[in-house]
SEPAMAR-126786 format. One record per residue: x, y, z of N, C-alpha, C, O, CB in turn; residue in three letters. Coordinates in steps of 0.001 Angstrom, whole numbers, plus 500000, padded with zeros to 6 digits. Glycine has a CB too. Layout:
XYZXYZXYZXYZXYZALA...
# end
This chain:
916063273012558716915795273376557337916855274329556808917315274193555675914416274002557212MET917244275301557643918281276246557242919618275546557049920357275854556113918418277358558277HIS919932274597557939921190273853557807921211273042556524922243272911555866921400272930559013ALA920014272484556172919950271693554948920186272574553728920909272194552807918597270980554836GLU919560273774553729919759274682552612921214275143552532921786275232551446918828275886552736ALA921805275435553693923197275850553700924094274719553237925107274960552581923610276318555090GLU923738273500553565924507272361553093924466272237551585925488271935550968923999271093553723GLY923314272460550972923215272411549518924054273514548885924671273316547838921753272535549074ARG924071274671549526924869275776549020926362275430549040927082275655548067924605277040549844ASP926799274884550164928212274513550301928568273379549341929642273394548738928524274095551756VAL927684272406549193927941271291548284928038271777546837928904271334546082926837270229548415ALA927147272685546460927204273245545108928525273986544878929158273832543833926013274197544871TRP928928274781545852930176275532545724931374274606545612932294274870544839930355276469546909GLU931370273510546389932490272576546343932561271852544999933649271595544483932375271562547477ARG931401271526544438931393270800543153931771271701541980932348271230541000930013270189542900ARG931458272968542072931671273856540929932933274695541029933274275393540074930498274759540774THR933631274653542143934771275547542340935871275283541323936380276221540709935324275395543749GLU936245274020541135937322273700540195936911273967538754937682274597538030937742272245540349ILE935727273522538286935325273877536909935262275377536680935643275856535612933975273270536588PRO934787276126537666934713277581537505936098278209537488936307279235536841933877278199538623LEU937039277603538191938409278124538131938988277927536732939646278821536199939306277429539185PHE938743276756536135939196276544534764938481277490533799939082277981532844938965275087534345TYR937200277741534053936484278711533225937076280109533372937106280879532411934999278731533594LEU937545280436534569938160281744534749939454281863533945939781282940533446938435281999536230SER940194280752533819941387280767532968940999280937531504941675281643530756942204279473533154LEU939892280279531091939393280463529727938967281917529516939254282514528478938206279504529443VAL938281282476530512937881283883530432939102284780530290939111285697529468937067284286531673PHE940133284519531089941334285346531041942036285219529694942523286208529146942290284961532170LEU942088283987529159942697283798527836941899284524526754942477285183525889942796282299527501ALA940570284401526803939747285105525830939886286616525944939939287322524937938300284712525996GLY939944287104527176940111288537527381941466289012526860941573290104526302939965288882528864TYR942505288185527044943833288542526548943834288617525023944407289542524449944883287524527033ALA943197287652524365943136287675522900942341288889522428942725289546521460942500286371522357VAL941238289187523109940417290332522698941177291643522830941006292547522012939139290393523527ARG942023291752523862942765292989524078943980293083523156944268294152522619943206293089525534VAL944687291978522971945965292020522269945838291770520766946745292122520012946899291006522865LEU944735291170520312944587290889518887944297292171518120943935293193518702943469289861518651ALA944464292098516801944184293250515950942694293582515981941854292733516276944644292981514503HIS942395294830515671941020295323515802940047294536514927938950294201515373940957296803515441ALA940433294241513695939536293546512777940065292126512547940541291786511464939406294321511424HIS939967291330513580940464289958513525939353288994513926938558289275514824941699289780514443SER939315287844513238938319286828513579938552286299514980937595286036515708938352285678512571LEU939809286138515369940118285643516703939607286596517778939214286163518862941621285436516855TRP939612287874517482939107288846518445937606288691518656937116288823519777939425290263517981ARG936875288409517573935432288189517695935138286901518460934234286861519294934777288139516305ASP935904285848518174935718284586518896936033284767520380935331284238521243936611283477518293ILE937085285514520663937448285759522059936361286552522780936078286292523949938784286506522139ALA935750287517522093934682288303522719933487287413523063932892287565524130934238289452521787ALA933134286494522179932033285564522454932387284660523631931544284393524488931709284713521200ILE933623284192523673934071283340524780933989284072526106933562283497527108935499282860524542THR934392285328526124934338286126527344932905286269527835932636286133529029934955287506527109VAL931985286544526914930584286728527298929996285427527843929295285448528854929757287221526095VAL930269284297527192929707283014527620930235282598528990929468282152529843930022281930526592LEU931534282744529200932092282377530509931587283321531595931356282899532728933633282397530466THR931417284579531257930875285538532225929454285151532621929085285257533791930897286968531644TRP928655284704531656927302284242531958927329283041532898926461282914533763926560283884530668LEU928313282160532740928443281011533649928688281482535079928124280923536020929590280083533193CYS929519282497535250929779283025536590928512283635537192928246283476538383930902284076536543PHE927744284323536372926506284933536860925501283858537263924850283972538301925898285855535786ILE925375282816536444924455281723536767924864281047538065924012280740538899924411280694535626VAL926152280815538245926634280202539485926296281078540685925875280567541723928152279960539417ASP926472282374540558926165283293541653924684283264542003924322283249543179926586284713541286TYR923826283257540985922386283233541221921964281917541865921135281914542775921624283449539909VAL922524280797541404922191279495541991922596279444543457921837278948544290922877278359541214VAL923765279942543780924200279960545176923297280847546020923011280532547175925648280439545279ARG922852281949545444921934282831546164920608282129546454920066282256547552921685284113545358LEU920089281394545481918822280687545667918981279557546678918126279379547544918309280134544325VAL920066278791546577920269277670547482920510278120548919920163277409549862921429276832547007LEU921099279288549087921372279758550446920105280183551179920071280208552410922349280916550407SER919053280520550413917782280980550992917983282179551923917298282312552937917107279837551759ARG918903283020551574919142284244552311918599285433551515918384285347550306920649284419552609GLN918391286513552206918001287732551518919166288223550675920323288080551069917552288818552521ARG918867288805549512919954289219548612920993290118549268922192289920549070919379289929547430PRO920547291110550052921500292022550679922392291307551693923586291592551789920758293162551359LEU921809290384552441922613289640553399923601288731552681924746288590553110921718288820554329ARG923160288120551594924058287258550831925219288063550264926360287600550276923298286553549700PHE924940289262549767925990290111549215926975290519550311928183290544550076925380291359548547VAL926472290837551503927360291217552600928246290053553029929429290241553311926547291719553789ARG927683288866553079928466287703553525929397287188552444930404286550552751927540286585553967ARG929080287453551188929900286992550062930296288183549196930104288174547980929136285932549215HIS930843289193549833931178290418549090932268290168548050932240290757546970931630291518550057TRP933239289288548371934295289006547405933734288304546171934136288609545048935392288150548048LEU932809287365546373932179286699545236931393287690544389931355287574543164931261285576545718ASP930764288665545043930024289682544299930965290518543438930657290816542284929242290587545261THR932108290894543997933093291662543231933633290835542070933859291363540981934248292119544140VAL933840289537542300934376288670541253933384288492540116933786288386538957934751287313541829ILE932087288456540430931085288373539370931121289625538501930964289549537283929681288180539968VAL931328290772539133931403292019538371932718292106537602932744292576536464931256293231539306ILE933804291657538217935131291680537590935709290264537629936465289937538544936090292700538317LEU935367289422536655935806288019536703937316287838536660937810286779537046935199287266535564PRO938066288839536201939518288699536182940110288609537586941270288227537741940137289863535441THR939328288955538611939799288858539992939558287488540601939799287293541793939128289905540837LEU939086286536539805938779285212540355940022284501540876939915283523541617938106284354539299ARG941192284984540493942422284402541039942494284537542553943225283796543211943637285061540410ALA941734285487543110941741285670544562941061284518545292941133284436546518941059286975544925LEU940403283629544553939748282469545175940635281224545108940140280099545154938399282187544491ARG941933281432545001942849280299544917942750279404546146942886278185546040944279280791544748MET942514280001547307942403279204548530941182278291548457941249277133548871942316280120549774VAL940066278800547934938872277980547766939139276825546807938682275704547028937704278831547258LYS939877277108545748940220276048544800941069274983545478940864273789545257940963276625543584VAL942011275406546294942850274444547014942013273574547939942226272364548013943934275171547817HIS941063274179548644940205273406549543939388272379548764939201271252549223939271274339550330ASP938903272768547586938128271832546778938989270681546278938532269539546228937492272555545599ALA940241270975545906941146269920545439941493268969546580941474267750546404942432270531544845VAL941810269522547744942194268673548865941017267851549369941218266777549936942761269518549996MET939795268331549176938629267549549581938506266279548751937947265287549219937355268385549451ALA939020266298547524938975265120546667940216264241546828940263263129546301938826265543545218LYS941218264736547552942460263987547734942755263870549225943790264333549705943643264674546987ARG941849263254549935941987263164551388943108262224551800943600262301552926940684262705552008ARG943520261328550892944560260373551250945950260976551151946916260365551606944470259155550368ASP946074262172550562947388262767550392947716263657551592946833264315552141947452263575549081ARG948997263676551999949366264492553160949306265973552814949561266376551679950774264122553660PRO948962266773553821948899268211553650950293268805553798951099268350554609947927268840554661HIS950557269832552996951801270550553153951698271513554319950611271803554818952163271292551870ARG952860272003554742952887272951555840952144274230555447951983274538554266954340273268556245SER951697274963556465950895276163556222951678277204555441951161277760554472950415276757557540LEU952917277479555843953665278564555230953957278320553748953768279241552953954955278771555974TYR954410277127553329954583276913551885953286277061551105953295277541549971955162275540551633PRO952155276649551710950877276796551007950530278268550813950093278670549735949753276088551779ARG950723279065551852950426280491551734951310281136550679950831281937549877950611281195553083VAL952596280797550671953521281360549690953107280963548272953103281797547366954961280893549977ILE952758279689548085952401279203546756951144279871546227951128280377545105952210277702546781THR950101279874547028948816280364546524948781281887546442948154282438545538947683279869547413TYR949435282565547361949520284018547250950387284417546059950099285401545378950081284625548546ALA951450283649545810952291283942544655951557283733543339951645284568542439953530283081544687GLY950827282614543221950056282365542012948957283406541828948707283865540713949453280969542050LEU948311283771542915947277284801542829947867286133542377947247286857541598946575284968544182SER949063286456542863949709287703542450950030287690540966949851288699540284950983287937543257SER950508286548540453950825286455539026949578286612538166949574287373537199951502285121538719LEU948513285883538525947278285981537745946661287372537855946161287915536871946271284925538210LEU946700287937539041946152289274539230946971290310538466946412291238537882946108289628540721LEU948284290155538467949129291083537721948914290997536224948894292018535537950573290825538033GLY948752289783535711948523289618534271947178290203533854947091290930532864948589288135533887PHE946132289885534610944814290422534280944779291937534456944136292638533674943736289765535150SER945469292448535483945539293897535658946278294577534522945907295678534113946207294230536968GLY947313293941534010948039294504532871947151294587531636947198295567530892949281293666532566SER946344293554531424945424293586530287944395294704530438944145295460529499944714292236530141LEU943805294801531621942804295840531837943390297237531740942756298139531192942154295658533182GLY944592297424532265945233298732532218945582299114530785945393300262530383946490298743533090LEU946084298169530024946421298438528631945172298747527812945183299640526965947164297249528027PHE944106298009528067942852298234527344942268299611527660941614300211526806941834297139527692ASP942491300114528858941952301412529248942809302570528769942283303625528415941807301479530741SER944122302386528754945033303502528500945396303697527032945732304813526637946279303306529281GLU945341302662526219945832302787524853944967303700523991945418304183522952945913301429524218ARG943729303940524415942844304806523637943113306288523889942622307137523145941396304488523959ARG943881306609524922944195308003525239945575308342524678946574307778525123944145308254526781ASP945647309257523705946962309572523118947920310232524101949128310217523865946784310475521923PRO947431310806525187948294311462526167948817310487527227949620310873528077947540312597526839HIS948377309258527185948819308285528176950195307737527813950454307458526643947803307141528297SER951078307577528793952392306969528508952324305462528313953318304845527931953358307277529629PRO951172304861528567951012303414528421950351303149527066949130303218526931950159302804529603ILE951178302848526076950678302617524729950971301213524221950523300851523132951271303624523790GLN951704300421524975951985299027524618951695298149525830951607298626526961953468298849524140THR951547296843525559951316295917526665952534295834527576952398295596528776950965294528526132PHE953715296029527015954921296050527842954912297202528828955303297040529984956154296135526969GLY954462298380528370954354299519529292953364299213530412953615299528531576953920300791528534ASP952243298601530054951241298263531059951783297248532056951562297380533260949980297719530391SER952487296244531565953058295235532451954079295848533400954125295502534580953705294119531638LEU954894296755532885955888297418533719955222298270534797955681298303535939956810298282532859TRP954143298956534436953411299772535403952789298900536496952797299276537668952321300591534694CYS952249297736536114951630296842537089952680296273538038952427296146539236950881295703536378VAL953853295931537514954926295422538370955325296478539404955518296163540578956153295011537520VAL955446297731538958955764298800539904954673298961540963954956299203542136955963300117539159GLN953413298821540520952297299006541452952236297882542477952080298138543671950976299085540691THR952360296631542015952262295496542922953409295464543925953226295072545077952234294205542134LEU954583295875543484955746295851544373955904297151545157956862297306545915957007295583543572THR954966298088544977954966299391545671956266300164545432956693300931546294954759299187547180THR956895299969544272958114300721543945957740302109543440958144303119544015958964299968542882VAL956961302148542352956462303417541848957544304349541336957760305418541907955699304101542908GLY958230303959540261959255304835539680958639306125539141959266307183539198960009304103538557TYR957418306043538618956766307236538106957007307504536640956519308503536111957203308398538877GLY957765306618535950958007306852534527956764306564533689956563307196532652959168305991534043ASP955922305615534125954650305352533465953565305291534539953734304672535589954701304022532629VAL952463305945534245951350305975535205950058306175534425950051306882533418951542307113536278ALA948959305562534875947680305710534160947144307133534291947348307808535300946639304703534696PRO946450307566533237945863308904533234944345308852533110943676309833533435946448309732532098VAL943786307744532651942340307637532523941720307243533857942398306724534743941966306617531435THR940430307497533984939728307169535221939712305665535454940015305200536553938299307713535186VAL939357304900534416939320303438534566940698302875534849940838301941535638938745302786533313SER941729303438534207943088302961534457943537303208535881944216302373536478944050303619533509GLY943159304362536431943527304667537811942746303808538807943262303455539867943291306148538102ARG941510303477538466940747302574539334941385301189539357941475300559540411939281302476538864LEU941827300719538194942512299420538138943797299470538960944090298540539711942827299025536669ILE944562300552538820945801300681539589945526300719541088946285300148541871946557301937539168ALA944451301385541490944096301439542910943752300052543445944175299674544537942916302393543130THR942970299291542653942633297926543070943882297062543173943996296244544085941637297295542087ALA944815297236542249946058296469542302946875296831543538947510295969544145946887296708541037LEU946854298109543905947568298510545127946983297820546352947717297317547203947510300038545309MET945659297800546431945006297234547614945213295733547707945658295223548735943519297545547598MET944887295020546618944996293559546644946448293112546554946852292169547235944190292943545499PHE947228293778545725948613293363545533949447293516546782950276292660547089949235294146544423GLY949234294606547510950002294814548738949704293730549759950606293254550448949700296186549333LEU948425293337549857948068292266550788948651290931550386949138290185551235946574292145550892GLY948609290616549081949129289331548621950638289246548784951154288247549286948755289100547168LEU951345290282548366952799290248548499953221290300549972954236289718550355953429291415547727LEU952433291002550789952721290992552218952555289610552820953312289210553705951828291971552937GLY951538288871552322951346287499552801952513286614552385952942285751553150950026286919552267ALA953032286826551164954168286024550693955411286292551527956034285362552039954458286317549215VAL955772287563551664956995287889552401956879287533553892957829287026554488957315289378552245THR955707287804554487955526287473555894955581285977556141956210285526557098954214288023556391GLY954917285198555275954926283748555432956318283177555198956736282244555884953929283103554475SER957040283744554222958396283253553956959305283509555155960096282643555530958979283925552695PHE959196284687555755960014284988556934959662284060558097960548283545558779959828286457557356SER958358283850558319957935282960559406958379281529559148958746280806560074956414283012559581SER958342281126557886958781279774557528960257279587557831960651278562558387958509279493556046TRP961089280580557466962515280484557744962776280433559249963607279651559711963260281667557116LEU962069281263560009962243281245561464961856279890562039962528279379562935961407282354562121ILE960773279303561526960337277995562004961378276928561698961642276062562533958996277617561377GLN961973276980560504962990275990560120964230276130560997964749275134561503963372276149558631ILE964709277364561180965901277579562000965657277178563458966548276637564112966336279048561926PHE964454277442563964964132277063565330964094275551565476964552275008566482962797277669565752ARG963542274862564462963499273407564505964901272821564455965191271836565133962660272863563354ARG965781273431563644967170272951563576967887273148564907968675272299565324967935273678562459ASP967614274266565571968251274507566874967774273507567916968552273055568756967966275933567354ASP966484273162567857965944272216568829966460270799568582966634270027569524964420272229568786GLU966702270458567320967165269112567000968680268972567056969188267854566967966679268722565636GLU969418270069567202970877270004567236971338269337568522970918269745569604971491271411567111GLU972196268316568433972662267632569647973568268551570461974318269351569901973412266327569285PRO973494268433571777974316269311572635975757268841572688976280268626573782973743269368574056PRO976416268674571559977792268180571548978797269241571909979873268962572437978126267621570208GLY978408270500571601979343271590571875979220272131573291979986273008573688979128272708570893ASP978245271607574070978078272122575441979200271602576321979541270423576226976697271715576029ALA979795272441577185980903272001578065980415271050579138979302271186579648981584273208578723PRO981259270083579478980905269125580535980999269800581894981689270811582025981828267876580486SER980316269265582920980304269923584237981683270085584827981951271102585468979448269148585196PRO982596269100584635983927269195585250984966269845584393986116269978584813984400267860585615GLY984603270254583208985598270826582312985922272233582729985040272958583189985113270801580869ALA987198272652582579987562274034582938987010275015581911986922274689580727989101274187583045PRO986646276188582345986124277226581465987291277998580886987089278931580108985150278173582219HIS
# end
């Protein structure tokens, strides 16, 4: 009975993963319009409604998965802590890129799989871009209301996020509000892991390629047994 319930949970997640990923892009677009549009703009009101509706979809999906799993709420939260964080902060849904890839490949079983390292580089890179863009929006939305903050334009926020994700930290712009610093802290934690996965996988990929070339290289340059040294 438990296996059957878990199967329904997994089946639901597989069917809804791709639509929810597209909804997360809609959420991100609506959030961007709400943050960047003028204060008294019709597009800003439409974007706010879009954000609320897509957020409700994420909450409904979370509740359905909780019911289908037939687990206690606390245990479900512990086992799906990332999903819980994403429901609270939907802009972090880019971190589920691997789940989206699994759902896509499940529908394309006839296509060959790419090597592990290029996949890690691709999905970690895309996740970093989406996370950086959403973090820039959140940081700008938090800091622009404080006149003492050096982040007063979206360009300043984007520059600060780039410094944070790459762990450079020039110090010319930095958040001063509590919410802005929390966003920067989250970017440090997630961004460092994602960029570390990209650089580590790229290095391992290069080593694998060079090793394969060495193994396939014909021994033409090796000296013959009777040749003088």
